[in-house]
C-alpha positions in Angstrom: -21.3 -3.8 -16.3 -18.8 -1.2 -17.3 -17.7 -0.7 -13.7 -17.5 -4.5 -13.1 -15.3 -4.9 -16.2 -13.0 -2.0 -15.1 -12.7 -3.5 -11.6 -11.9 -7.0 -13.0 -9.3 -5.5 -15.4 -7.7 -3.7 -12.4 -7.7 -6.9 -10.3 -6.1 -8.8 -13.2 -3.4 -6.2 -13.6 -2.6 -6.2 -9.9 -2.8 -10.0 -9.4 -1.3 -11.6 -12.4 2.4 -10.3 -12.0 2.7 -12.6 -8.9 1.8 -15.7 -10.9 4.4 -14.7 -13.5 7.1 -13.8 -10.9 10.1 -15.8 -9.6 7.6 -17.4 -7.1 5.2 -18.4 -9.8 5.5 -22.2 -9.5 4.8 -22.1 -5.7 1.9 -19.7 -6.2 0.4 -21.6 -9.1 0.8 -24.9 -7.3 -0.9 -23.6 -4.1 -3.7 -22.0 -6.2 -4.3 -25.2 -8.1 -4.4 -27.2 -4.9 -6.9 -24.8 -3.3 -9.1 -24.8 -6.4 -8.9 -28.6 -6.6 -10.0 -28.9 -3.0 -12.9 -26.5 -3.6 -14.1 -28.6 -6.5 -13.8 -31.7 -4.3 -15.9 -30.0 -1.7 -18.6 -29.3 -4.3 -18.5 -33.0 -5.3 -19.0 -34.0 -1.7 -22.0 -31.7 -1.6 -23.5 -33.5 -4.6 -22.9 -36.9 -2.9 -24.5 -35.6 0.3 -27.5 -34.4 -1.7 -28.0 -37.9 -3.2 -27.4 -39.4 0.3 -30.3 -37.3 1.7 -32.7 -39.0 -0.7 -31.7 -42.5 0.5 -31.5 -41.5 4.1 -35.0 -39.9 4.4 -36.5 -42.7 2.2 -35.0 -45.2 4.7 -36.6 -43.3 7.6 -40.0 -43.2 5.8 -39.8 -47.0 5.1 -38.6 -47.8 8.7 -35.7 -49.6 7.1 -33.1 -49.8 10.0 -30.4 -51.6 8.0 -30.5 -49.0 5.2 -30.6 -46.3 7.9 -27.3 -47.6 9.6 -25.7 -48.0 6.2 -26.4 -44.4 5.3 -25.1 -43.3 8.7 -21.7 -44.9 8.0 -21.7 -43.4 4.5 -22.3 -40.0 6.0 -19.5 -40.5 8.5 -17.2 -41.1 5.5 -18.4 -38.1 3.6 -18.2 -35.8 6.7 -14.7 -37.0 7.5 -13.5 -36.3 3.9 -15.2 -32.9 4.0 -13.5 -31.9 7.3 -10.1 -33.1 6.1 -10.4 -31.2 2.8 -11.7 -28.1 4.5 -8.8 -28.0 7.0 -6.2 -28.4 4.3 -7.9 -25.9 2.0 -7.7 -23.3 4.8 -4.0 -24.2 5.5 -3.0 -24.0 1.8 -5.1 -20.9 1.3 -3.3 -19.1 4.1 0.1 -20.3 2.8 -0.7 -18.8 -0.6 -1.9 -15.6 1.0 1.3 -15.0 2.9 3.5 -15.8 -0.1 1.4 -13.6 -2.4 1.3 -10.8 0.2 5.1 -11.0 0.7 5.7 -10.7 -3.0 3.2 -7.8 -3.5 4.7 -6.0 -0.4 8.2 -6.3 -1.8 7.0 -5.2 -5.2 5.2 -2.1 -3.9 8.0 -1.2 -1.6 10.5 -1.5 -4.4 8.4 0.7 -6.7 7.6 3.3 -4.0 11.2 3.6 -2.8 12.9 3.4 -6.2 14.8 6.4 -7.3 13.1 8.9 -4.9 9.6 8.0 -6.3 8.2 8.4 -2.8 9.5 11.9 -2.6 8.2 12.9 -6.1 4.8 11.6 -5.2 4.7 14.1 -2.3 5.9 16.9 -4.6 3.2 16.2 -7.1 0.5 16.1 -4.5 -1.0 12.9 -6.0 -4.1 11.4 -4.4 -2.4 8.3 -3.1 -2.8 9.3 0.6 -1.2 7.2 3.3 1.0 4.9 1.3 1.7 3.0 4.6 -1.9 1.8 4.6 -1.8 0.9 0.9 1.3 -1.3 1.5 0.0 -2.9 4.7 -3.7 -3.1 5.1 -4.8 -2.8 1.5 -2.3 -5.4 0.2 -3.4 -7.8 3.0 -7.1 -7.2 2.3 -6.6 -7.5 -1.5 -4.9 -10.9 -1.3 -7.3 -12.3 1.3 -10.5 -11.0 -0.3 -9.5 -11.8 -3.8 -9.0 -15.5 -2.9 -12.1 -15.6 -0.8 -14.3 -14.0 -3.4 -12.7 -15.8 -6.3 -13.1 -19.2 -4.7 -16.6 -18.4 -3.6 -17.5 -17.4 -7.2 -15.9 -20.6 -8.6 -17.7 -22.7 -6.1 -21.0 -21.0 -7.0 -20.5 -21.6 -10.7 -19.6 -25.3 -10.3 -22.3 -25.8 -7.7 -24.8 -24.2 -10.1 -24.0 -26.5 -13.0 -23.8 -29.6 -10.8 -27.2 -29.1 -9.1 -29.1 -27.6 -12.0 -28.8 -31.1 -13.7 -30.1 -32.7 -10.5 -32.8 -30.2 -10.0 -34.0 -30.4 -13.6 -34.4 -34.2 -13.2 -36.2 -33.8 -9.9 -38.6 -31.3 -11.5 -39.7 -34.1 -13.8 -40.0 -36.6 -10.9 -42.0 -34.0 -8.8 -44.3 -32.2 -11.3 -45.8 -28.9 -10.4 -49.1 -29.8 -8.7 -51.6 -27.0 -8.5 -55.2 -27.4 -7.4 -55.1 -31.1 -7.9 -53.8 -30.9 -11.4 -50.2 -31.7 -12.7 -48.9 -28.7 -14.7 -46.2 -29.7 -17.2 -43.4 -27.0 -16.8 -40.0 -28.6 -17.7 -37.4 -27.7 -15.1 -39.8 -25.5 -13.1 -37.7 -25.8 -9.9 -34.7 -24.4 -11.9 -36.7 -21.5 -13.2 -38.1 -20.8 -9.7 -34.6 -20.7 -8.3 -33.4 -18.5 -11.1 -36.3 -16.0 -10.7 -35.7 -15.9 -6.9 -32.0 -15.3 -7.2 -32.3 -12.6 -10.0 -34.9 -10.7 -8.0 -32.8 -10.9 -4.9 -29.6 -9.8 -6.7 -31.2 -6.8 -8.3 -32.7 -5.6 -5.1 -29.5 -6.2 -3.1 -27.5 -4.1 -5.6 -30.0 -1.3 -5.6 -29.9 -1.2 -1.8 -26.2 -1.7 -1.3 -24.4 0.1 -4.1 -23.6 3.2 -2.0 -21.5 0.9 0.3 -18.7 0.9 -2.3 -17.9 4.6 -2.0 -18.7 4.6 1.7 -16.2 1.9 2.4 -13.6 3.7 0.3 -14.1 6.9 2.2 -14.0 5.0 5.6 -10.6 3.5 4.9 -9.3 7.0 3.8 -10.7 8.7 7.0 -9.3 5.9 9.2 -5.9 6.2 7.7 -5.9 10.0 7.9 -6.8 9.9 11.5 -4.1 7.3 12.3 -1.5 9.3 10.4 -2.2 12.4 12.4 -2.0 10.5 15.6 1.5 9.4 14.5 2.4 13.0 13.7 1.4 14.1 17.2 3.5 11.3 18.7 6.6 12.2 16.6 6.3 15.9 17.5 5.2 15.6 21.1 8.1 17.8 22.4 7.2 20.7 20.2 3.5 20.4 21.0 4.2 20.2 24.8 6.5 23.3 24.6 3.9 25.3 22.7 1.1 24.1 25.0 -0.6 22.8 21.9 -2.5 19.9 23.4 -5.9 21.6 23.2 -5.3 22.6 19.6 -4.2 19.0 18.7 -7.1 17.5 20.5 -9.5 19.7 18.5 -7.7 18.8 15.2 -7.7 15.1 15.9 -11.4 15.1 17.0 -12.3 17.0 13.9 -10.7 14.3 11.8 -12.3 11.6 13.9 -15.7 13.2 13.3 -15.3 12.3 9.6 -14.7 8.7 10.7 -17.8 8.7 12.9 -20.1 10.4 10.3 -19.1 8.1 7.5 -19.5 5.1 9.9 -23.0 6.2 10.7 -23.7 6.3 6.9 -22.3 2.8 6.6 -24.4 1.6 9.6 -27.6 3.0 8.0 -27.0 1.5 4.6 -25.8 -1.8 6.1 -28.9 -2.0 8.2 -31.1 -1.8 5.2 -29.0 -4.3 3.3 -28.9 -6.7 6.2 -32.6 -6.5 6.7 -33.2 -7.4 3.1 -30.5 -10.2 2.8 -31.5 -11.8 6.1 -35.2 -11.8 5.0 -34.1 -13.2 1.6 -32.1 -16.0 3.2 -34.8 -16.9 5.6 -37.4 -17.1 2.9 -35.0 -19.2 0.8 -35.2 -21.9 3.5 -38.9 -22.5 3.1 -39.4 -21.5 -0.6 -38.4 -24.9 -2.1 -40.7 -26.8 0.3 -43.6 -24.5 -0.8 -42.9 -25.4 -4.4 -42.6 -29.1 -4.0 -45.0 -29.7 -1.1 -48.1 -30.1 -3.3 -46.5 -33.0 -5.2 -45.5 -34.6 -1.9 -49.0 -34.3 -0.4 -50.5 -35.6 -3.6 -48.2 -38.7 -3.0 -46.4 -38.1 -6.3 -43.0 -38.3 -4.5 -41.5 -39.7 -1.3 -40.0 -37.8 1.7 -36.5 -38.6 0.4 -37.3 -37.0 -3.0 -38.7 -33.9 -1.2 -35.7 -33.5 1.0 -33.3 -34.0 -1.9 -35.3 -31.5 -4.0 -35.2 -28.9 -1.2 -31.4 -29.4 -0.7 -30.7 -29.2 -4.5 -32.9 -26.1 -4.8 -31.1 -24.5 -1.9 -27.7 -25.2 -3.5 -28.8 -23.7 -6.8 -30.4 -20.7 -5.1 -27.2 -20.1 -3.0 -25.1 -20.4 -6.1 -27.2 -17.9 -8.0 -27.4 -15.6 -5.0 -23.7 -15.4 -4.6 -23.7 -11.6 -5.1 -26.5 -11.2 -2.6 -24.7 -13.0 0.2 -21.3 -11.6 -0.6 -22.4 -8.0 -1.5 -20.8 -6.3 1.5 -17.5 -8.1 1.0 -17.6 -7.2 -2.7 -18.2 -3.5 -1.7 -15.2 -3.6 0.6 -13.1 -5.4 -1.9 -13.9 -2.9 -4.7 -12.8 -0.1 -2.3 -9.5 -1.9 -1.7 -8.9 -2.5 -5.4 -9.6 1.2 -6.1 -7.1 2.3 -3.4 -4.4 0.0 -4.8 -5.1 1.1 -8.3 -4.8 4.8 -7.2 -1.5 4.0 -5.5 -0.1 2.2 -8.6 -1.2 5.2 -10.8 0.5 7.6 -8.4 3.7 5.6 -8.3 3.8 5.2 -12.1 3.1 8.9 -12.6 6.0 9.9 -10.3 8.3 7.3 -11.7 7.6 8.3 -15.3 7.8 12.0 -14.7 11.0 12.3 -16.7 9.5 10.5 -19.6 6.5 12.8 -20.1 7.6 16.2 -19.0 10.7 18.4 -19.5 12.9 17.7 -16.5 16.3 18.5 -15.1 18.8 16.1 -16.5 21.5 14.8 -14.1 24.2 12.7 -15.7 27.7 11.5 -14.9 30.3 13.1 -17.1 33.8 11.7 -17.9 34.7 14.9 -19.7 34.2 17.3 -16.8 36.1 17.3 -13.5 33.6 19.7 -11.8 29.9 19.9 -11.2 28.5 22.0 -14.1 25.1 23.6 -14.3 24.2 24.3 -17.9 21.1 26.3 -18.8 19.5 25.2 -15.6 16.0 26.5 -14.7 14.6 25.0 -11.5 10.9 25.3 -11.1 8.3 24.8 -8.5 5.8 21.9 -9.0 3.2 24.4 -10.2 5.6 25.5 -13.0 6.7 28.8 -11.5 10.5 29.5 -12.1 12.6 29.4 -8.9 16.3 29.3 -9.8 18.2 29.9 -13.1 21.8 29.2 -13.6 24.0 28.8 -16.7 27.7 27.9 -17.0 28.0 27.7 -13.2 30.6 25.2 -11.9 31.7 23.9 -8.6 35.4 22.9 -8.9 37.1 20.0 -7.1 38.3 20.7 -3.5 36.4 24.1 -3.5 34.7 25.4 -0.4 31.6 27.2 -1.5 29.2 29.1 0.7 25.7 29.6 -0.7 23.6 32.4 0.9 20.4 34.2 0.1 17.0 35.1 1.6 14.5 32.4 2.5 12.6 31.2 -0.5 15.3 32.0 -3.0 15.7 28.3 -3.8 18.9 27.3 -2.1 17.7 24.0 -0.7 15.8 23.3 -3.9 19.0 23.8 -5.9 20.7 21.2 -3.7 17.8 18.8 -4.4 18.1 19.3 -8.1 21.9 18.5 -7.9 21.1 15.4 -5.9 18.7 14.3 -8.7 15.5 14.2 -6.7 13.9 17.4 -7.9 12.5 16.9 -11.4 10.7 20.1 -12.0 12.6 22.3 -14.4 14.9 22.1 -17.5 18.6 22.1 -18.2 21.4 19.7 -17.3 23.6 19.1 -14.3 26.9 17.2 -15.0 28.4 15.3 -12.2 32.0 14.0 -12.5 31.9 10.3 -13.3 32.3 7.9 -10.3 32.2 10.8 -7.8 30.3 10.3 -4.6 27.8 13.0 -3.4 26.4 13.3 0.0 23.6 15.7 1.2 23.3 16.6 4.8 20.1 18.5 5.6 19.4 20.6 8.7 17.5 17.8 10.3 19.3 14.5 9.5 17.4 11.2 9.3 18.3 8.3 11.5 16.4 4.9 11.2 15.1 3.4 14.3 17.5 0.7 15.4 21.1 0.3 16.7 23.0 3.5 16.9 25.9 2.2 14.8 23.5 1.4 12.0 21.8 4.8 12.3 25.2 6.6 12.0 26.5 4.7 8.9 23.1 4.9 7.1 22.5 4.2 4.2 25.4 1.7 4.4 24.5 -1.8 5.5 25.2 -3.3 8.9 28.8 -4.4 9.2 30.2 -2.6 6.2 32.1 0.0 8.4 34.2 -1.3 11.3 32.9 -0.3 14.8 36.3 1.2 15.6 35.9 3.7 12.8 32.4 4.6 14.0 33.6 5.2 17.6 36.4 7.3 16.3 34.0 9.4 14.3 31.7 9.9 17.2 34.5 11.0 19.4 35.9 13.4 16.7 32.5 15.2 16.4 32.2 15.6 20.1 29.9 12.7 21.0 32.2 10.5 23.1 29.3 9.5 25.4 27.7 7.6 22.5 30.9 5.8 21.4 30.2 2.7 23.5 26.4 2.5 22.7 26.7 1.4 19.1 24.5 -1.7 19.7 21.8 0.2 21.6 18.4 0.4 19.9 16.7 3.7 19.9 14.6 6.3 18.1 17.5 8.7 17.7 15.6 11.5 16.0 13.5 11.7 19.2 16.0 11.0 21.9 18.8 13.4 20.7 18.7 17.1 20.4 18.9 18.7 17.0 22.4 19.8 17.7 23.4 16.3 18.6 21.7 14.9 15.5 23.7 17.4 13.4 27.0 16.1 15.0 26.0 12.6 14.1 25.3 13.7 10.6 28.8 15.1 10.3 30.1 11.8 11.7 28.2 10.1 8.9 30.0 12.3 6.4 33.4 11.4 7.9 32.6 7.7 7.6 31.4 7.8 4.0 34.1 10.2 2.8 32.2 11.8 -0.1 33.8 13.6 -3.0 31.2 16.3 -2.8 29.6 17.2 0.5 26.5 19.5 0.5 25.6 21.0 3.9 22.1 22.5 4.0 22.4 24.5 7.2 23.7 21.2 8.7 25.4 23.0 11.6 22.8 25.7 12.2 21.8 24.3 15.7 25.3 24.3 17.0 27.0 27.2 18.8 29.7 29.1 16.8 32.8 27.6 18.6 31.4 24.0 18.0 30.6 24.9 14.4 34.2 26.2 14.0 35.7 23.0 15.3 33.6 20.8 13.1 34.3 22.7 9.9 38.0 22.5 10.8 37.5 18.7 11.4 36.0 18.4 7.9 38.9 20.2 6.3 41.3 17.9 8.2 39.6 14.6 7.6 38.2 15.3 4.1 41.0 17.4 2.5 40.1 16.4 -1.1 36.3 16.8 -0.7 34.4 19.7 -2.2 32.2 21.3 0.4 29.2 23.3 -0.5 27.3 24.9 2.4 24.1 26.8 2.9 24.3 29.1 5.8 23.6 32.6 7.1 26.2 33.2 9.8 29.0 35.5 8.8 31.5 33.3 10.7 31.1 30.7 7.9 32.9 33.0 5.5 36.3 32.0 7.0 35.9 28.4 6.0 34.9 28.9 2.4 36.9 30.0 -0.6 33.9 31.2 -2.6 30.6 32.8 -1.7 27.5 32.6 -3.9 24.6 34.9 -3.0 21.3 34.0 -4.5 18.9 37.0 -4.8 15.4 37.4 -6.1 16.3 40.0 -8.7 17.5 37.4 -11.2 21.3 37.5 -10.5 23.9 35.3 -8.8 26.8 37.3 -7.4 30.1 35.3 -7.0 32.2 36.7 -4.1 35.7 35.7 -3.0 37.0 35.0 0.4 36.4 37.8 2.8 33.6 39.3 0.7 35.9 40.6 -2.1 34.2 40.5 -5.5 35.6 37.7 -7.7 35.1 37.1 -11.4 31.4 36.8 -11.9 30.0 33.7 -13.7 27.0 34.2 -16.1 24.5 32.8 -13.6 21.2 33.9 -12.2 18.8 33.1 -9.4 15.4 34.2 -8.4 
């Protein structure tokens, strides 16, 4: 019961925001219509149950006129049932897609808000494969919640409707044993209740392991699919390293988890299906066994017997809802658990600043420079990485940051960008200034080249003429007339070409502070020289901060900062001459 309550509380937390959202009236209206149709279908079942008594009584009495009348009544009931069933499916699917659209936008917004997706990776939270959570799990949650919810509602309404009928039939068809009528009020109801409780208990005992097995199956499937995507995205490097055999082994090793878990599901499902199928087949004959003695004792007519069997079956099906839907319930609980884990991971990453000491990044109207005050950048495990105090980057400066690998250069850039939360201290950014970070491997969304270059700006916000001029300026004239061409540019262009496009992006966005994290490392030195001169020409007022290891970069920067692991930052002037040191340190 505790697990059921926790699951229902989680379902309520995930589901209810949609019905309170801006689409609430459409969602509530569709849900009300679907529920109303479900109740109407139950009402038709009650009418069909009453019809069965009259129909079979007419057959027993050889009453042809009554027989034909009942045939036309059945045609009417069947037509109404078909029409309602069709529109219930249509409205149900309409509600599903609207609900799924809202949930998908909600989760995408939460996941992509303020670098939450990046912080989730840094924290190493258990929300593996967010792509599956937002696609498959959202789809399955909406579909299965409606299916199971409507099934449960139908079972409850059916139960109350037919219990009344079955109780009355129990009085009309008394329990007849060994030629004696035994007075047991509502014995058919108690028989159905006993049968359903026994079946539900045994079903849960046999099938409860399926909950965890389905959860693990979804995780293994998503992990296998993710690694297939990784191979596709890195196919060139794998081919160059002749790594196909190693990748095949890694992929098959992950696929073995899929297979082994599937065998476990097969074994448990076989046992569950064996019981539930036997249970359902026995349920067909069980009501006839109970009422047959009264029929053969001529206490009731054939119509009463058929109506009793039909009502008993309806009550038994309603009470046995968890038996027939157990596998769906197990899969649904796994989906709910995965979405719950995803929400917890998103909230944990989003609320990181509210619960732990973090680096504060704020716009400052008092300062004209980027200022690092009592800054201590840490690794996610809490180990200190970079320390700096009273360190500033002045407007229009050209700063070169160097140091050994692992000294925290790129992590310092991430902290300045506001995406690295681990640490303490403050970073003041001049108010209304625009920062741009260019990593060594720039990101380009799949789509038209023009949109990829101006990313993250929206389509049409920068004139095509400016984009062409920027591409020509960075040495990519062959792409200048391909702005509308769709492509996977991170795969089709070399890393050097991608870095040229990254610098074209900087020319188009014209940032006040441009941070280059080895953003020209894949270019030859003459090309790097030309591009740095281009930046100085096109962005004369911009502050440029570079991470690099080539000595040729010294000529393009007015200040050099060396980060070393002994706890000191050395500030050097142009040409390597020592300049006035700032009280800063790095490890």
